[in-house]
C-alpha positions in Angstrom: 88.5 102.5 57.3 89.0 104.5 60.4 86.5 107.2 61.6 89.2 109.8 61.3 89.5 109.4 57.8 85.7 109.0 57.3 85.7 112.4 59.0 88.2 114.0 57.1 86.2 113.1 53.9 83.1 114.2 55.3 83.7 117.4 57.2 85.1 119.0 54.3 82.6 117.2 52.1 79.4 118.9 53.9 81.1 122.2 54.2 81.8 121.9 50.1 78.5 121.2 49.6 76.9 123.6 51.9 78.8 126.3 50.2 77.9 125.2 46.7 74.2 124.6 47.1 73.4 127.7 48.5 75.5 129.7 45.7 73.5 127.2 43.2 70.3 128.5 45.1 71.4 132.3 44.8 72.6 132.1 41.4 69.7 130.4 40.1 67.8 133.8 40.2 70.4 135.9 38.6 69.7 137.5 35.4 71.9 135.3 32.7 72.1 132.2 34.9 70.3 129.8 32.3 73.0 127.5 32.5 72.7 126.8 36.4 69.1 127.2 36.0 69.2 124.6 33.8 71.5 122.6 36.1 69.4 122.8 38.9 66.1 121.6 36.9 68.1 118.8 35.4 69.9 117.4 38.4 68.8 118.9 41.6 66.5 116.3 43.0 69.5 113.9 42.5 71.8 116.1 44.2 69.9 116.3 47.0 69.4 112.2 47.0 73.0 111.8 46.9 73.1 114.6 49.8 70.3 112.8 51.9 72.0 109.6 51.2 75.6 110.1 51.9 74.5 111.6 55.1 72.3 108.5 56.0 75.6 106.8 55.3 77.5 108.4 57.3 75.1 108.2 60.5 74.9 104.6 60.0 78.8 104.2 59.7 79.4 106.6 62.8 77.2 104.3 64.9 77.4 100.6 63.3 80.9 100.5 62.5 82.7 103.3 64.4 80.3 102.3 67.3 79.7 105.7 68.6 76.3 105.7 70.4 74.0 108.2 69.3 72.4 110.5 71.8 68.8 111.5 71.4 69.4 114.6 69.5 71.3 112.1 66.7 67.9 110.0 66.9 65.6 112.9 65.9 67.8 114.1 63.0 68.0 110.5 61.7 64.4 110.3 62.4 64.2 113.7 59.6 67.5 112.5 57.3 66.4 108.8 57.1 62.9 109.7 55.2 64.6 112.3 53.5 67.1 109.6 51.5 63.9 108.1 50.7 61.6 111.1 49.6 64.3 112.6 47.7 65.1 109.3 45.7 61.5 109.1 44.9 61.4 112.9 43.8 64.4 112.4 41.5 62.6 109.2 40.1 59.6 110.2 39.2 60.9 114.0 38.3 58.6 115.5 40.3 58.6 119.2 40.3 56.4 119.8 43.2 58.5 117.4 45.8 59.5 120.7 47.8 55.8 120.6 49.4 56.8 117.0 51.2 60.8 117.6 51.4 60.7 121.0 52.8 58.9 120.4 55.9 61.1 117.1 56.7 64.2 119.3 56.1 62.9 122.1 58.1 62.4 120.4 61.1 65.9 118.4 60.6 67.3 121.3 60.4 65.7 123.0 63.9 67.0 119.6 65.6 70.7 119.9 64.4 70.7 123.7 65.5 69.3 122.6 69.0 71.9 119.9 68.5 75.1 121.8 67.9 74.2 124.6 70.6 74.4 121.6 73.0 77.5 120.7 71.9 79.0 124.5 71.9 77.6 125.0 75.6 77.7 121.9 77.3 77.0 123.1 80.7 73.2 123.9 80.2 70.5 121.6 81.0 69.1 119.1 78.3 66.6 116.2 77.6 69.5 114.4 76.8 70.4 111.3 79.2 73.7 111.4 81.3 74.6 108.1 79.7 75.2 109.3 76.2 75.2 113.4 76.5 74.2 115.4 73.3 77.3 117.7 74.3 79.5 115.0 73.7 81.5 115.4 70.2 82.7 112.2 68.7 83.9 114.2 65.8 85.5 117.7 65.6 87.6 118.7 62.4 88.4 122.6 62.0 87.6 123.1 65.6 84.0 123.2 64.9 82.5 120.7 62.6 80.7 118.0 64.4 78.1 115.1 63.4 75.6 117.7 64.2 77.0 120.2 62.1 77.5 117.8 59.4 73.7 117.0 59.5 72.5 120.7 59.6 74.6 121.4 56.7 73.2 118.4 54.7 69.7 119.5 55.6 70.5 123.6 54.4 72.0 122.1 51.4 68.7 120.4 50.5 66.7 123.2 51.6 69.0 125.5 49.4 68.3 123.3 46.4 64.7 123.1 46.7 64.4 126.9 47.0 67.0 127.2 43.7 64.9 124.5 41.6 61.7 126.5 42.6 63.5 130.0 41.6 64.6 128.3 38.4 61.3 126.9 37.5 59.8 130.2 38.2 61.9 132.0 36.0 62.3 129.2 33.4 58.5 129.3 33.1 
């Protein structure tokens, strides 16, 4: 599959997942949202795993198949996303209601790297720690004029965080 085709799937997918997970987190606390809370409690951990797994596979596709060389910030984001794929899978398999304790810190650190990386793309003239051979300001992917790999990674981290928040709210209301 061509990189443009993969990007045409992943970019709108990341936006859809971002909006849906934020909406789920907000609605989970609303009075009468029992079906949303039930969905989050039943499937939230598996949704978080799916997001982390797709983000991991997407990053591997871009580097190993499309041959886009990851920059320093990409490696730091991968350093958070790859363990999240494993941690969310373990949480889903175990039905661990307290998984947020180890998922939230990793996703938050990954989000910080994504935000920093994305702003490097937006303002490429600033100095950074990235190498000149593989600068962090290069956008291998740009869909809709703003969705890049760093943006998609950030959307995945925010989505995972939103699902953790939504599940916590749902548990608190249901208990």
